PALUM-186544 format. One record per residue (C-alpha): residue in one letter; x, y, z. Coordinates in steps of 0.001 Angstrom, whole numbers, plus 524288, in hexadecimal, padded with zeros to 5 digits. Layout:
N
AXYZ;...
***
This chain:
510
XC7E0F61848A3CA2;XC713B61F2FA4189;XC66D061E13A3646;XC62AF62A45A2E43;XC54DA62D31A2D2B;XC5176632D9A20A7;XC47B863A69A2040;XC450B63E2BA11F3;XC486064DCAA0D9B;XC4F8A64F62A1B7B;XC5C9E64C00A19DB;XC690265475A1E11;XC76D0655CDA17E9;XC7A9A64FCDA2575;XC71E36448AA2246;XC78AD64404A1510;XC859564490A1C36;XC838863938A22AD;XC7DE763312A1890;XC8A036352DA0F92;XC9520630DAA1BCD;XC8E106250BA2179;XC83E961C6CA1D24;XC795761A3CA27EA;XC6DA56144CA293D;XC605A619C5A220C;XC53AD61B4CA2407;XC48EF62450A1DF7;XC3F3662BBAA27BC;XC32C662390A2AE1;XC2A0062F7EA2600;XC2FDC63066A18B7;XC2AC062198A148F;XC1B42627D1A13F5;XC1FC36316FA094F;XC2746627D8A00E4;XC1B0061DF1A029C;XC114F629019FCEF;XC1AE662D459F227;XC1C0561FF79EC01;XC0CBD61E1A9EC8A;XC0CF56286A9E453;XC14A2622D89DA24;XC0C6A6163C9DC9C;XBFEC761D799D805;XC05F46236C9CD92;XC0BBE616F29C8F3;XBFCEF611C79C9ED;XBF69761D2A9C289;XBFC5A61A409B699;XC00E7627A29B375;XC0D6562AEA9ADAD;XC16DD630DE9B73D;XC26336325E9B6A1;XC2EB1628F49BCC8;XC22F66210E9BF4B;XC1C7C619729B483;XC2712620759AA7F;XC31CA61FCD9A520;XC3D3F629089A9B6;XC44AF634CB9A49C;XC40B0638749941B;XC39F662C7899589;XC2EF16327299FB3;XC252C62E4D99414;XC249F6214C99608;XC190B61A6199D40;XC1E7660F539A5CB;XC136E604A19A957;XC124C600019B83D;XC173D5F3279B5F9;XC23FC5F8079AFC3;XC2578603F49BC9B;XC2F685FAAC9C3A2;XC38765F6659B680;XC3680604A89B41B;XC3DB7609029C12B;XC46F85FE5B9C169;XC4BCF602669B0C5;XC4C9360F9A9B633;XC57C260C6B9C04A;XC5D986025B9B791;XC5FEF60D729AB93;XC635D618889B4AD;XC6DB0611619BC7F;XC7825615C49B217;XC829461AFD9BB95;XC921B61B0A9BB7B;XC9CFB6200E9C14D;XCA24B61B9D9D040;XC994C618029D8C6;XC9431621CC9E2DB;XC96C661FCD9F193;XC8F4A6198C9F8B5;XC8FBA62653A021C;XC888B62CA19F7A0;XC8069623A19F35B;XC7BBF6243AA030E;XC778E631C4A0107;XC700B62E839F390;XC679D623599F9D9;XC65FA62B69A0641;XC60E56378C9FD81;XC580362F1B9F401;XC5202628509FF54;XC4F90635C9A0599;XC4ACA639FE9F6CF;XC40EF62F9D9F4C5;XC3E3162E0EA0242;XC382363D82A0141;XC2B6C635E09FA00;XC2B4763C9C9ED03;XC3208633899E63C;XC2771627A89E5E6;XC300161C249E994;XC2B38610E09F3C4;XC310660ECFA012D;XC38CF606389FD50;XC407E60D9E9F31A;XC44D86149D9FF1D;XC454760967A087E;XC4E86602419FD70;XC576A60E909FD3A;XC58AB61029A0C3B;XC5C0B60014A0D02;XC693660148A0435;XC6CF960F20A0AFB;XC6C316086FA1803;XC71265FBF7A1265;XC7D5E6024CA0DC1;XC7A475FD98A00E4;XC7F2860B9B9F6D9;XC79EB607FB9E81D;XC875260B199DECE;XC84A6615709D7B9;XC8C8D61B8A9CD48;XC8EAD629DC9CF16;XC905A62E5B9C1E9;XC838F62E859B8EC;XC7A6963B119BDB7;XC7826646039B78D;XC6F4164BB19C3FB;XC60AE64A439BBCF;XC57A0643589BC79;XC5F1F6419E9C78F;XC6878636D29CBA3;XC64CE62C939C2B7;XC6EF2624959C084;XC7542624D79CCAF;XC6747622DE9D5BA;XC63FD618589CA8A;XC6FB9611CB9D0DA;XC6D16613779DE36;XC5E5260C009DBA5;XC66C9601869D42C;XC69575FDB99E112;XC5A8F5FBD09E699;XC58D75F3D39DB52;XC63A35EA0B9DF6A;XC6A5E5EF039D07A;XC79FB5F15D9D1AE;XC81B55F5929DB5A;XC834E5FAF29E91C;XC8C3F5FD7B9F1DA;XC89395F52E9FEFC;XC8FAF5FA8FA0B0F;XC999160164A0208;XC9B3F5F2EB9F96D;XC984D5F27C9EA51;XC8C655E7F89E92B;XC81A45E4B49E221;XC74125EC7B9E4E4;XC6D145DD759E39D;XC76E05D8869EDE4;XC77515E3DE9F800;XC680B5E56D9F816;XC680A5D7649FA42;XC73445D866A05FB;XC6A1E5E1D6A0BC3;XC5BF15DCBFA0924;XC58E85E73CA00FA;XC50C15E43B9F78B;XC50175E8999E834;XC48DE5F3149E58E;XC3DFA5F34F9D91B;XC3BF15FF359D62C;XC2C646066D9D34B;XC279E60FF49CE38;XC30A961C809CC9F;XC3950617909D68E;XC4373616359CEB2;XC43FC622E99C87E;XC41A6629229D76C;XC4D8E621E89DC48;XC55CC627899CFF6;XC5093635019CF75;XC57CB63CB69D9BF;XC6345644669DA76;XC67B263CBD9E543;XC75E26383F9E109;XC7873646769DCDE;XC76EF649469EA6C;XC7DE463F399F166;XC8884641ED9E797;XC88AB650459EC2A;XC850064E329F8B2;XC939A6472B9FA0E;XC98F4653289F411;XC92F865ABE9FE18;XC9656653C1A0930;XCA55B652B5A045B;XCA46A660B9A0127;XCA1E96629AA1020;XCAD2465A14A12EF;XCB6E166064A0A71;XCB1AD6702AA0E2B;XCB4BC66CB8A1ECC;XCC3316652FA195B;XCC59E670B5A11F4;XCC47367B63A1C80;XCCD02672A5A24C7;XCD6CA6729CA1BAF;XCD5AA67EA3A1742;XCD826682E1A2634;XCE36567A61A27EA;XCE9DA681E5A1A80;XCE62F68E93A209C;XCEE94689F4A2C95;XCF917682F2A2474;XCF9DB6906EA1AC9;XCFACC69A46A28E3;XCEF8769F8BA22EA;XCE6DE6A8EAA2802;XCD9486A4B1A3025;XCD3706B49CA2F7B;XCCD3B6B0A4A20FB;XCC3CE6A88FA2A14;XCBF9C6B316A305B;XCB1B66B392A34B6;XCAE966C371A3059;XCB3F06C011A2360;XCAAA16B5C3A1F8D;XC9F4C6BC51A2553;XCA0EF6C9E6A1E37;XC9E4D6C217A12C5;XC94356B8F6A1828;XC95486AC2EA1075;XC908F69E48A1918;XC9ACB6956CA15BC;XCA5C86A048A165D;XCA38B6A2F2A245C;XCA1A3694F1A27E5;XCADDF69138A20F3;XCB5D169CB1A2790;XCAF576989BA34E3;XCB4D668A97A33CA;XCC20868E90A2E03;XCC35869669A3A2E;XCC11968C63A4223;XCC97168310A3AEC;XCD4AF68A23A3DA8;XCD2426907EA49EC;XCDE8A68FF1A53DE;XCE6B768D51A498D;XCF5DC69043A5098;XCFAEF690FBA414E;XCF13569C5BA3F5B;XCF6206A347A4BE8;XD03846A24FA483A;XD01C06ACE8A3CF9;XCF73B6B621A4005;XD01F76C0F6A44BB;XD0D676C233A39B6;XD088F6BB39A2D7E;XD0BE96C31CA2367;XD00D86BE56A1A38;XCF4286C4D5A16A0;XCEA496BBA7A1188;XCEA266ADCDA0DE8;XCE75B6A607A0008;XCD93A6A5239FDEE;XCDB8B695379FF99;XCDB3E697F7A0E9A;XCD5296A4B2A0FFE;XCC98B6A563A08B3;XCC3FE69815A0EFD;XCB9D769BBAA149F;XCB4056A1AEA07AA;XCB7236955C9FE8F;XCB41268BD2A0795;XCA71C69271A0D06;XCA2C3693ACA0128;XCA5DD6857B9FD00;XC9CA0683FAA0B22;XC92CF6898BA070C;XC9369682629FA4B;XC93366759EA018E;XC870367A7FA094F;XC7FDB67E049FD20;XC816A672B29F66B;XC7DC566885A026B;XC70E36702AA044F;XC6DF366BF09F718;XC713865ECF9F744;XC6A4165DACA05F7;XC5DD66622F9FD70;XC61CB658879F2D1;XC639564D719FBDC;XC559464EE7A01B7;XC4EFB6505E9F4CE;XC449C64B2A9EE0D;XC4B84649F19DF50;XC456263F919D68F;XC3A0F63F3B9CD5A;XC2FC663F779CA60;XC2AE16411B9D9B8;XC1EFF640339DF6C;XC153764A4E9E6CB;XC08B464A609F1E4;XBFDEA644E79EA03;XC058B639AA9E119;XC0AD26475A9D968;XC1704642569D093;XC1FC364CFD9CD35;XC2B3764D649C203;XC35C56568E9C3F4;XC4388657279C43C;XC48806562F9D3DB;XC524064CC19CDC1;XC5AC8656F19C6E8;XC6669657B19CF22;XC686C666039CDA0;XC6A7066B289DCCF;XC751065FC59DCF4;XC7E096630F9D1F9;XC7F0E670BC9D77B;XC810E66F029E609;XC8C7E663549DED7;XC913266E219D9EC;XC92D76774B9E3F7;XC9A6666D969EC4C;XCA3016698A9DEFF;XCA609678959E02D;XCA760676FC9EFF2;XCAF3266B0D9EF02;XCB9CE66FF79E4B1;XCBBEE67DCA9EADC;XCBE796787E9F7DF;XCC9E366F009F0B6;XCCD9B67ACF9E95F;XCD0F1684879F4C2;XCD638678239FC86;XCE0B6676FA9F224;XCE3516854A9F162;XCE716683899FFEF;XCF047678B99FDF7;XCF53B67F569F18F;XCF7FE68A509FD7E;XCFE85681EFA0650;XD082A67C359FD76;XD0BC7688F09F89F;XD172A68DDAA0127;XD162469BD39FBDC;XD07C069C85A0157;XD080069235A0B6B;XD1492695ADA12B3;XD150568861A143B;XD218067E68A0F00;XD1E5667B82A0118;XD13AF671FB9FEEC;XD143D66F72A0CAB;XD1DA566547A0DFC;XD2B6C6671DA158F;XD3774668DBA0AA7;XD2E0666AAA9FE78;XD3664668729F1BC;XD3A9665A319F8A4;XD2BBC659859FC3F;XD1FC965C779F30B;XD16F965C8C9FE78;XD08AF6608C9F9C5;XD0C746662A9EC1B;XD060765A6E9E43D;XCFB2465A0A9EECC;XCF71A666189EBAF;XCF834663419DDB8;XCEDF4657BD9E00C;XCE49E662779E728;XCE59A669919DBCD;XCE17E661109D1AE;XCD66C65C869DAF4;XCD1BF66BD09DD9E;XCD32666BBE9CDB2;XCC97C65F399CC94;XCBF536662C9D393;XCBFAF671D09CBCA;XCBA8A668B29C110;XCB26B65F5C9C88D;XCABF866D619CEC1;XCA51D670B29C0C2;XC9793670AF9C2FE;XC8F61665609C162;XC822666ACD9C027;XC830F674459B2DE;XC8435668D29AB52;XC791665FB39A5F4;XC775D6566D99C24;XC69D2651B39991B;XC65D66442B99927;XC588663A9D9987D;XC57FB640C698A68;XC57C76508A98E3F;XC4BE264C71997B4;XC55DE64E809A2CF;XC5C0B65B0399BA2;XC63106611E9A797;XC6AAB659EC9B117;XC729165FED9BE2B;XC7E3B655089BC93;XC7E2D655429CA32;XC8200647DB9CBD0;XC8E1564B699C59E;XC90BD657999CE28;XC8CEC650FF9DC87;XC96C1646389DA1E;XCA31564D469D4D9;XCA315652C19E414;XCA8E5645189E783;XCB5D86462E9DED6;XCB58F656A49E072;XCB5396537B9F000;XCC03B6495D9EFC3;XCC9E4652499E84E;XCC79765D169F1D5;XCC853652C69FD66;XCD49A652039F95C;XCD86F660179F6D3;XCD4166622EA036C;XCDC3865610A079E;XCE8E765B4FA01A1;XCE76B66818A098E;XCE505661BDA1664;XCF19965A97A13E5;XCF7096677EA0FC0;XCF2BE67135A1A5E;XCF71E66607A2487;XD03CE6665CA20CD;XD04BC675ECA1F59;XCFF6F676B5A2E01;XD0AA866EBBA32E8;XD13F06776BA2E63;XD0E0F68067A387D;XD12CF677BCA42F0;XD140667751A4E84;XD07E768225A4BEC;XCFA1267CA4A4B57;XCEE8267F55A4499;XCDF5A67FE7A48A0;XCDCFD6740FA53AF;XCCFED67052A4897;XCDC1467146A3D56;XCE50466940A44EF;XCDBD665F30A46F7;XCDB0365E03A3848;XCEC3865C8FA3627;XCEA0265335A4021;XCDFC564A70A39DE;XCE84064AB5A2CF1;XCF462649ACA32D2;XCEEE763C7BA38BB;XCED0F63887A2BB9;XCF86563E41A22CC;XD0756641F3A2843;XD0C4564E91A2591;XD12CE64FB2A17D3;XD1EDB6522BA1B03;XD26C264CECA1082;XD1F4D64770A0255;XD186C63CBBA033B;XD0F26633129FB27;XD048E63E729FE4E;XCF8D4638739F898;XCF4CE63054A03C4;XCF59C63DB1A0C88;XCECB3644D4A036E;XCE342637CAA04AB;XCE28D635B4A11EA;XCDF1564813A1219;XCD432646F9A0709;XCCEFC63B4FA100B;XCCE0264418A1CE4;XCC6BE64F4AA13D8;XCBE3B645B1A0E26;XCB93064151A199B;XCB71964CCAA222E;XCC28764A1DA29A0;XCC833658E6A2B6F;XCBC4A65E0FA2F21;XCB95F6532FA3992;XCBEB465AD0A43E3;XCB84A667D3A4377;XCAC526625EA3CBF;XCA2EA66D56A44C8;XCAA9067761A3D7C;XCA356670D8A2EFB;XC95B56715CA3527;XC91D467C11A2D04;XC93BB6724CA1FC5;XC8AA7666C2A2546;XC7AC366CE5A28A7;
***
């Protein structure tokens, strides 16, 4: 893969998506090094002068009044990392750890954190050698930064603990030796700069953002399939309806639905003589709901892009050696963005579940009960819908906002926290749940379309139907159903449903 050159503060969402999707060599823009060196020189001047400066020659948190002698500064920083590496739970996946490393490098390289160039070079070496620190996902409250998980990240630089090297869990000291990377001895402020910051919660939220984008695309495709399966109307997608309301996401979503169903012979077959006046909301109101979801995702993306480029450690060094203590490590913007994404992901699944319920109900859909021939002898999609309902309900609980919670820490010095890391990490489970729901709708809608043969859906939707049938046969009679659902879920998770019509969704990828 081509090398990506990181210009600090100028990451685009497309850059972050690329790093999330695949590992590629990384370098830092040449003009960034001078600012890093100048910031570190300011730290060295403060150390030489000897005046107390938080995080440089003092203790941490409520222990900030303790002055630390120069000869103990390296021990101070190492102790900070060892004592703060208290994470628990499953390890964060490598593709998310890549985002953590990328955004941490970018933040430190802005030149306000006071670290040596050695720190940046070591992080780059880990990234390029595909040595991903083993970071437990639990243990951060999202202020003062993602302390525990970032301490585990920093352990790898010290040659302590474990890492995943090319996906295999090994001791950090062995992985560093194999890659020719020397363990780091931390200098003044460096440990604090490495563990203060919002990079873990931001990376987890970016994962949720990118999955929400995939889910939105997939559910719009399956929703359009369901319209044809239920012989629904495309009139609710008419541009004039949406123009008079003016909501931008709704207008964009309606345009996508119009394109998805364009050329459907199934729709053409009931343009005249259809006694139904209006479709149920789960079909008719898709532009309104999914358009609102689209706007929510876009807003979260703007917040997370700013955060991915931000300097979020503390204290910060400015021109003239000025050192200022503040609170950029407080991850409230990330928590709010993650809570918004939780709503979006839950609603995508909730609407898809309602369409599944519609399709299996012969009174509403006009299709055979539970989408199977000889219902009674066969249960068909009866319990597949129950699974979808169970997961949609689970997502309702998971969508409860995390940002409204706070527990004081550090002996009440850190008396309001964001809970951004939990807010972000629960998005993975929610995305999995919604992938299953949308996968079940894919199976149901394709099954429904087949009852209208020889009529065909639109060219775009027939392509999606053919993709599914390459992996999953039509459901003619009851069989072991779970493998079918897993195959459909994987298609949704991997972004396969919109792969053949990617241009339609360009509005989602600024």
